[in-house]
VEXDREN-2710 file (C-alpha; in Angstrom, 1 decimal):
% VEXDREN-2710
k/r/px/py/pz
1/MET/0.0/0.0/0.0
2/ILE/2.8/2.4/0.9
3/LYS/4.6/1.6/-2.3
4/MET/1.5/2.2/-4.3
5/LEU/0.9/5.6/-2.6
6/PHE/4.5/6.6/-3.2
7/ALA/4.2/5.5/-6.8
8/ASN/1.2/7.7/-7.3
9/PHE/3.0/10.7/-5.8
10/PHE/6.2/9.9/-7.8
11/GLY/4.2/9.5/-11.0
12/LYS/2.6/13.0/-10.5
13/PHE/6.0/14.4/-9.7
14/MET/7.6/12.9/-12.8
15/THR/4.8/14.1/-15.0
16/MET/5.2/17.6/-13.7
17/LEU/9.0/17.4/-14.3
18/PHE/8.5/16.1/-17.8
19/THR/5.9/18.8/-18.5
20/ALA/8.4/21.5/-17.5
21/PHE/11.2/19.9/-19.4
22/PHE/9.3/19.4/-22.6
23/SER/7.7/22.8/-22.4
24/VAL/11.1/24.4/-22.5
25/LEU/11.9/22.3/-25.6
26/SER/8.5/23.3/-27.2
27/ILE/8.4/27.0/-26.5
28/GLY/5.7/28.6/-28.6
29/ALA/3.9/25.3/-29.3
30/GLY/1.1/26.2/-26.8
31/THR/-1.5/24.1/-25.1
32/GLY/-5.1/23.4/-25.7
33/LYS/-4.5/23.2/-29.4
34/THR/-6.8/20.6/-30.9
35/PRO/-4.9/18.4/-33.3
36/PRO/-6.3/18.8/-36.8
37/ASP/-8.4/16.3/-38.6
38/LEU/-7.2/14.8/-41.9
39/PRO/-8.1/17.2/-44.7
40/GLU/-10.5/15.8/-47.3
41/ASP/-8.1/16.7/-50.1
42/PHE/-5.1/14.8/-48.5
43/GLU/-3.6/12.7/-51.3
44/PRO/-0.6/10.5/-50.4
45/VAL/2.3/10.2/-52.7
46/LEU/4.1/7.9/-50.3
47/ARG/3.1/5.1/-47.9
48/PHE/5.1/2.9/-45.7
49/ALA/4.5/0.5/-42.8
50/VAL/6.7/0.6/-39.6
51/CYS/7.2/-2.1/-37.0
52/SER/9.8/-3.3/-34.5
53/ASP/10.6/-6.0/-32.0
54/ILE/9.6/-9.1/-33.9
55/HIS/11.9/-11.5/-32.0
56/LEU/11.7/-14.4/-34.4
57/SER/12.7/-17.8/-32.9
58/GLY/13.4/-19.4/-36.2
59/GLU/10.3/-21.6/-36.0
60/GLU/7.6/-21.2/-38.7
61/ASP/4.7/-21.7/-36.4
62/ASP/5.9/-19.3/-33.8
63/VAL/3.3/-16.6/-33.0
64/ASN/5.7/-13.8/-33.7
65/ALA/6.4/-15.3/-37.2
66/LYS/2.7/-15.4/-37.9
67/GLU/2.2/-11.8/-36.7
68/PHE/5.1/-10.6/-38.8
69/ARG/3.5/-12.2/-41.9
70/GLU/0.3/-10.4/-40.9
71/PHE/2.2/-7.1/-40.9
72/PHE/2.8/-7.5/-44.6
73/THR/-0.7/-8.9/-45.4
74/GLN/-2.6/-6.2/-43.5
75/SER/-0.4/-3.4/-44.9
76/TYR/-0.9/-4.5/-48.5
77/GLU/-4.7/-4.9/-47.9
78/TYR/-5.0/-1.4/-46.5
79/SER/-3.0/0.0/-49.4
80/LYS/-5.1/-1.8/-52.0
81/LYS/-8.4/-0.5/-50.4
82/SER/-7.2/3.2/-50.5
83/ASP/-9.3/5.4/-52.8
84/VAL/-6.5/7.6/-54.2
85/TYR/-3.2/5.9/-53.7
86/LYS/-2.7/2.1/-53.6
87/ASN/1.0/1.6/-53.3
88/LEU/2.9/0.3/-50.3
89/ASP/6.3/1.9/-51.0
90/ALA/8.3/0.5/-48.1
91/VAL/8.3/-1.5/-45.0
92/MET/10.5/-0.3/-42.1
93/ILE/11.7/-2.6/-39.3
94/CYS/13.3/-0.8/-36.4
95/GLY/15.4/-3.6/-35.1
96/ASP/15.1/-6.8/-33.0
97/MET/14.1/-8.9/-35.9
98/THR/15.6/-11.9/-34.1
99/GLU/15.6/-13.2/-30.6
100/TRP/19.3/-14.0/-30.3
101/GLY/20.9/-13.1/-33.7
102/ARG/21.2/-16.7/-34.6
103/GLU/21.4/-17.9/-38.2
104/LYS/18.2/-19.9/-38.0
105/GLU/16.4/-16.8/-36.9
106/TYR/17.8/-14.7/-39.7
107/LYS/16.9/-17.5/-42.2
108/MET/13.3/-17.3/-41.0
109/TYR/13.3/-13.5/-41.2
110/ASN/14.7/-13.7/-44.8
111/LYS/12.2/-16.4/-45.7
112/ILE/9.2/-14.3/-44.5
113/VAL/10.5/-11.1/-46.1
114/SER/11.2/-12.8/-49.5
115/GLU/7.8/-14.5/-49.5
116/GLU/5.7/-11.5/-48.3
117/LEU/7.4/-8.5/-49.9
118/LYS/5.7/-7.6/-53.2
119/GLY/6.4/-5.6/-56.3
120/ASP/8.5/-2.4/-55.8
121/THR/8.1/-2.2/-52.0
122/LYS/11.4/-1.3/-50.4
123/HIS/12.8/-3.1/-47.4
124/LEU/14.2/-0.8/-44.8
125/VAL/15.8/-2.3/-41.6
126/CYS/18.3/-1.7/-38.9
127/MET/19.9/-3.9/-36.2
128/GLY/18.6/-3.9/-32.6
129/ASN/20.3/-5.2/-29.5
130/HIS/18.9/-8.7/-29.9
131/GLU/20.8/-9.1/-33.1
132/PHE/24.0/-9.0/-30.9
133/ILE/23.0/-11.3/-28.0
134/GLU/24.4/-14.6/-29.4
135/GLU/27.7/-12.9/-30.4
136/ARG/28.5/-10.8/-27.5
137/GLU/31.7/-12.7/-26.8
138/THR/33.0/-11.9/-30.3
139/GLU/32.6/-8.1/-29.7
140/GLY/29.7/-8.2/-32.2
141/ILE/31.8/-8.9/-35.2
142/ASN/30.0/-12.2/-36.0
143/ALA/26.7/-10.4/-35.4
144/PHE/27.4/-8.0/-38.3
145/ASP/28.5/-11.0/-40.4
146/ASN/25.2/-12.8/-39.9
147/TYR/23.2/-9.6/-40.7
148/LYS/25.2/-9.0/-43.8
149/LYS/24.8/-12.6/-45.0
150/TYR/21.0/-12.7/-44.6
151/VAL/19.8/-9.1/-44.8
152/PHE/22.0/-6.3/-46.3
153/GLU/25.7/-5.6/-46.8
154/ASN/25.3/-2.1/-45.3
155/VAL/24.1/-1.9/-41.7
156/ASP/23.4/1.8/-42.0
157/THR/21.3/3.0/-45.0
158/HIS/20.1/6.1/-46.8
159/GLU/17.3/5.6/-49.3
160/ILE/15.2/8.1/-51.3
161/ILE/11.7/7.0/-52.0
162/ASN/9.3/9.1/-54.0
163/GLY/11.3/12.2/-53.1
164/TYR/11.5/11.5/-49.4
165/HIS/14.7/10.5/-47.5
166/PHE/14.9/7.5/-45.2
167/ILE/18.0/7.0/-43.0
168/GLY/18.5/3.9/-40.9
169/LEU/21.1/3.5/-38.1
170/SER/22.3/0.3/-36.5
171/TYR/24.2/-0.2/-33.3
172/SER/28.0/0.1/-33.5
173/ASP/28.7/-3.0/-31.3
174/LYS/27.5/-5.5/-28.8
175/ASP/27.2/-2.9/-26.0
176/GLU/24.2/-1.2/-27.7
177/ASN/26.4/1.8/-28.4
178/TYR/26.5/4.4/-31.2
179/SER/30.1/5.5/-31.9
180/ASP/31.0/9.1/-32.5
181/GLU/31.8/8.2/-36.2
182/LYS/28.4/6.7/-36.6
183/ILE/26.6/9.7/-35.2
184/ASP/28.7/11.9/-37.4
185/TRP/27.6/9.8/-40.4
186/LEU/24.0/10.2/-39.4
187/LYS/24.2/14.0/-39.2
188/ALA/26.1/14.2/-42.5
189/GLU/23.4/12.1/-44.2
190/ILE/20.6/14.3/-42.7
191/ASP/22.5/17.4/-43.9
192/LYS/22.4/15.9/-47.4
193/ALA/18.7/15.3/-47.1
194/VAL/18.1/18.9/-45.9
195/ALA/20.1/20.2/-48.8
196/ASP/17.9/18.2/-51.2
197/THR/14.4/18.6/-49.8
198/GLY/14.6/21.6/-47.4
199/ASP/11.8/21.6/-44.8
200/LYS/10.1/18.4/-46.0
201/PRO/10.1/15.5/-43.5
202/ILE/13.2/13.2/-43.3
203/PHE/12.4/9.8/-41.9
204/VAL/15.1/8.5/-39.5
205/PHE/14.9/5.2/-37.7
206/GLN/16.9/3.2/-35.2
207/HIS/16.1/0.7/-32.5
208/PRO/16.1/2.6/-29.2
209/HIS/14.0/5.6/-28.4
210/PRO/15.7/9.0/-28.4
211/THR/16.0/9.9/-24.7
212/LEU/13.3/12.0/-23.2
213/THR/10.9/11.9/-26.1
214/VAL/8.3/9.2/-26.3
215/TYR/6.7/6.7/-23.8
216/GLY/9.5/4.4/-22.8
217/SER/12.3/6.8/-23.5
218/ILE/13.6/7.0/-20.0
219/ASN/15.1/3.5/-19.7
220/TRP/14.8/2.2/-23.3
221/SER/16.7/5.0/-25.0
222/GLU/19.9/6.5/-26.3
223/ILE/20.8/10.1/-25.5
224/LYS/23.2/10.3/-28.5
225/ILE/20.3/10.0/-30.9
226/SER/18.4/12.8/-29.1
227/LEU/21.4/15.1/-29.3
228/ALA/22.1/14.2/-32.9
229/LEU/18.6/15.0/-34.1
230/LYS/17.9/18.1/-32.0
231/ASP/18.9/20.6/-34.7
232/TYR/16.7/19.0/-37.4
233/PRO/13.0/19.8/-37.0
234/GLN/12.4/18.1/-40.4
235/VAL/13.1/14.7/-38.8
236/ILE/10.4/12.3/-38.0
237/ASN/12.0/9.5/-36.0
238/PHE/10.7/5.9/-35.5
239/SER/12.0/3.7/-32.7
240/GLY/11.2/0.6/-30.7
241/HIS/13.1/-1.3/-28.0
242/SER/10.7/-0.7/-25.2
243/HIS/7.7/-2.5/-26.6
244/TYR/5.7/0.3/-24.9
245/ASN/2.1/0.7/-26.1
246/ALA/2.0/2.8/-29.2
247/SER/-1.7/3.8/-28.6
248/ASP/-0.6/5.7/-25.4
249/PRO/-0.7/9.5/-26.2
250/ARG/2.9/9.8/-24.9
251/SER/4.1/7.6/-27.8
252/ILE/4.2/10.6/-30.1
253/HIS/6.1/13.7/-29.3
254/GLN/7.0/16.8/-31.3
255/GLY/9.8/18.7/-29.6
256/ARG/13.0/19.7/-31.4
257/PHE/12.1/16.9/-33.8
258/THR/9.1/14.5/-34.1
259/ALA/9.5/11.1/-32.4
260/MET/7.2/8.1/-32.7
261/GLY/7.3/4.9/-30.7
262/THR/6.4/1.8/-32.7
263/GLY/5.1/-0.6/-30.0
264/GLY/6.1/-4.1/-31.0
265/ILE/5.1/-7.1/-33.1
266/THR/5.9/-9.5/-30.3
267/GLY/3.6/-7.9/-27.7
268/LEU/3.1/-4.6/-25.8
269/GLU/4.3/-3.5/-22.4
270/GLY/4.1/-0.4/-20.3
271/ASN/5.3/1.2/-17.1
272/VAL/3.3/2.1/-14.0
273/ASN/4.2/5.6/-12.6
274/TYR/7.7/5.5/-14.1
275/ILE/9.3/3.5/-11.2
276/ASP/7.8/0.0/-11.2
277/GLY/9.7/-1.2/-14.2
278/ASN/8.2/-2.9/-17.2
279/ALA/4.7/-4.4/-16.9
280/GLY/3.8/-6.8/-19.6
281/THR/0.2/-7.1/-20.7
282/THR/-1.8/-10.1/-19.6
283/ILE/-3.5/-10.4/-23.1
284/PRO/-2.1/-11.0/-26.5
285/SER/-1.2/-7.7/-28.3
286/SER/0.7/-6.4/-31.3
287/SER/1.0/-3.1/-33.0
288/TYR/2.6/-1.2/-35.8
289/GLU/2.1/2.0/-37.9
290/ILE/1.0/3.0/-41.3
291/VAL/2.6/6.3/-42.5
292/GLU/1.5/8.4/-45.5
293/ALA/2.9/11.7/-46.9
294/ASP/1.6/14.0/-49.5
295/ALA/3.6/16.0/-52.1
296/ASP/3.8/19.1/-49.8
297/GLY/5.3/17.2/-46.8
298/ASN/2.2/16.8/-44.7
299/VAL/2.2/13.4/-42.9
300/ARG/-0.4/11.1/-41.5
301/ILE/0.5/8.4/-38.9
302/ARG/-2.0/5.7/-38.0
303/VAL/-1.5/3.1/-35.2
304/PHE/-2.7/-0.4/-36.1
305/ASP/-3.8/-3.1/-33.7
306/ALA/-2.4/-6.1/-35.5
307/PHE/-4.0/-8.6/-33.1
308/HIS/-7.5/-7.3/-34.0
309/ASP/-6.7/-6.3/-37.6
310/MET/-8.0/-2.7/-37.1
311/PHE/-6.7/0.8/-36.4
312/TYR/-6.8/2.3/-33.0
313/PRO/-9.7/4.9/-33.4
314/GLU/-8.0/7.6/-31.3
315/ASN/-4.5/7.3/-32.7
316/ASP/-4.8/8.8/-36.2
317/TYR/-2.3/11.7/-36.3
318/PHE/-2.1/14.3/-39.0
319/LEU/1.1/16.3/-39.0
320/PRO/0.9/19.5/-41.1
321/ILE/4.3/20.5/-42.3
322/GLY/5.9/23.2/-40.1
323/GLU/3.4/22.9/-37.2
324/LYS/3.4/21.2/-33.8
325/PHE/0.3/19.8/-32.1
326/TYR/1.7/16.6/-30.5
327/THR/3.9/18.1/-27.8
328/TRP/3.9/16.7/-24.3
329/GLY/2.4/19.9/-22.9
330/ASN/-0.4/20.2/-25.5
331/LEU/-1.5/16.5/-25.3
332/LYS/-1.4/16.6/-21.5
333/SER/-3.6/19.7/-21.5
334/PHE/-6.5/17.6/-22.7
335/ASP/-6.0/14.9/-20.1
336/THR/-8.9/14.3/-17.6
337/LYS/-9.6/12.0/-14.7
338/PRO/-10.7/8.6/-15.9
339/VAL/-14.3/7.5/-15.1
340/PHE/-15.4/3.9/-15.0
341/ALA/-18.0/2.6/-17.5
342/GLU/-21.2/0.9/-16.2
343/GLY/-20.6/-2.5/-14.7
344/GLU/-19.8/-4.5/-11.5
345/ILE/-16.6/-5.7/-9.8
346/GLU/-16.7/-9.5/-10.0
347/GLY/-14.5/-12.3/-8.8
348/SER/-13.8/-15.8/-9.9
349/PHE/-11.3/-18.6/-9.3
350/GLY/-8.8/-19.8/-11.9
351/PRO/-7.7/-23.4/-12.4
352/HIS/-4.9/-23.2/-9.9
353/GLY/-6.8/-21.2/-7.2
354/GLU/-5.9/-17.8/-8.4
355/LEU/-8.4/-15.1/-7.7
356/TYR/-9.4/-13.1/-10.8
357/ILE/-10.9/-9.7/-10.4
358/SER/-12.8/-8.3/-13.3
359/PHE/-14.2/-4.8/-13.7
360/PRO/-15.2/-2.3/-16.4
361/ALA/-12.6/-0.2/-18.1
362/ALA/-12.2/3.5/-17.2
363/LYS/-11.8/6.4/-19.6
364/GLY/-11.3/10.2/-19.5
365/TYR/-10.2/12.2/-22.5
366/TYR/-7.8/9.2/-22.9
367/ASP/-8.2/5.6/-21.8
368/ALA/-7.0/4.9/-18.3
369/ALA/-3.3/3.8/-18.5
370/SER/-3.3/1.9/-15.2
371/TYR/-5.3/0.9/-12.1
372/ASN/-4.4/0.9/-8.5
373/ILE/-6.0/-2.2/-6.9
374/THR/-6.3/-3.3/-3.3
375/VAL/-8.0/-6.5/-2.3
376/LYS/-8.7/-7.4/1.4
377/ASN/-10.0/-10.7/2.8
378/SER/-13.0/-10.9/5.2
379/ALA/-10.6/-10.3/8.2
380/GLY/-9.5/-7.0/6.6
381/LYS/-6.1/-8.2/5.7
382/ILE/-4.6/-6.9/2.4
383/VAL/-4.0/-9.9/0.2
384/PHE/-3.2/-8.0/-3.0
385/CYS/-2.1/-4.5/-3.6
386/SER/-0.7/-3.4/-6.9
387/SER/-0.8/-1.0/-9.9
388/VAL/-1.5/-2.8/-13.2
389/ILE/-1.4/-1.7/-16.8
390/SER/-4.8/-1.3/-18.4
391/ARG/-6.0/-3.1/-21.5
392/TYR/-5.7/0.0/-23.8
393/VAL/-3.1/-2.0/-25.7
394/ARG/-6.2/-3.2/-27.6
395/ALA/-8.3/-1.2/-30.0
396/VAL/-11.4/-2.9/-28.8
397/GLU/-12.9/-2.0/-25.4
398/ASP/-12.4/-4.9/-23.0
399/ASP/-13.3/-5.2/-19.3
400/MET/-10.2/-5.6/-17.1
401/LEU/-9.2/-9.0/-15.7
402/VAL/-6.5/-9.0/-13.0
403/ASP/-4.9/-12.0/-11.3
404/ALA/-4.8/-11.3/-7.6
405/GLY/-2.8/-14.4/-6.7
406/VAL/-3.8/-17.7/-5.1
407/GLN/-6.4/-17.1/-2.5
408/GLN/-8.9/-19.0/-0.3
409/GLU/-12.6/-19.2/-1.0
410/GLY/-14.6/-16.5/0.8
411/GLU/-15.6/-12.8/0.7
412/TYR/-13.2/-10.1/-0.5
413/SER/-13.5/-6.4/-0.6
414/VAL/-12.0/-4.7/-3.6
415/LYS/-11.0/-1.1/-4.2
416/ILE/-9.9/0.1/-7.7
417/THR/-8.7/3.6/-8.7
418/ALA/-8.1/4.6/-12.4
419/VAL/-5.1/6.6/-13.4
420/SER/-4.7/8.5/-16.6
421/PRO/-1.6/8.4/-18.9
422/TYR/-0.4/11.7/-17.4
423/ALA/-0.9/10.5/-13.8
424/LYS/-4.2/12.1/-13.0
425/ILE/-5.9/10.0/-10.3
426/GLY/-9.5/9.3/-11.5
427/GLN/-12.6/7.7/-10.1
428/THR/-12.4/5.0/-7.4
429/ILE/-14.9/2.1/-7.3
430/GLU/-15.4/-0.4/-4.5
431/GLY/-17.2/-3.7/-4.2
432/LYS/-17.3/-7.1/-2.5
433/VAL/-16.9/-10.4/-4.2
434/THR/-17.6/-13.9/-2.9
435/VAL/-15.8/-16.8/-4.5
436/LYS/-16.1/-20.5/-4.0
437/ALA/-13.8/-23.2/-5.3
438/ASP/-15.4/-25.4/-8.0
END
């Protein structure tokens, strides 16, 4: 209980700290600015799909292999159904294609890409940390060899597609490091792109988040990337590594440049109040993004729930060239305290005696990001007290289901408080459940 109360306080403190920090980086951006709807005359001249964190095991029937194939299938289907532009010009994979960097995993990756990539669709990819795991004792040299054998000779790439520049950056070595030479290369390539296309977006991608940008960029990030990109407002950056939920409003941020977290093919995670570490979802989940740009440099980013084969309805971002709507301060200014939908708190036993607590989801302006839950037995003793990630990793509205651990049959009192993505403490509901063993 004390830990949860401290976590709530710390979450609020960290949110205030980040708001102040990002506000300095976004001076002039303002708050309360409603993000624009997609104009009716928006006509793409470029479309690409972005994913990360596939973690292939090398087995054909692995769930991640199936989801990766669906990434291609769904992206092509969406493109084909488009009214005005039917091309899928590229697929972008922001690292961690493999689980260990083993040859059999690369072979599976190569097999899927060769079978699923169609027509003139370009294949854009960079190495993540998992591509180095098997070869850490060799200083990463063999890791590069495996990548070059099965993917591309160049681990860092600069492509031009339909007049737009794409720059991909891989790690320098097994220690998940970017050398000074590599950062210098990145900046030099961006300079070339700026000289060519001026203020038009430049798409940069690498595996870790740029530090202090998007959701997950505290622990799962690289400060060198942030520093390298800070002087290039044209950059739209895509990154993975954290697996953090891409439908969270914090997964997009326009500061000195635009950053977008990709979620993950292998499953989504989150963080409760910044200090409890990673919290994996208890339900299957998978996400990626579809990105479109018009001839003038306006960009649309849509977050896709791959598990349910549908877009998240509230994560359709239109980025007019030269404007900023998706800053931390602006998006936070719309945040409200989550309120629970109609429904009851219920309890049931699982097959091994675990007590499951179910309850309706809560929502404010944004879906609740987490819930503080306390369960007491009939004697008033706390038997479960924790903060849990919500089910907003899915595009469909699900009631919550929480495992409160193995318990005895009897009556339990339950108290649940909803918390917003920006740490606003919302409505609290209470109830009693009586459970009996089958």
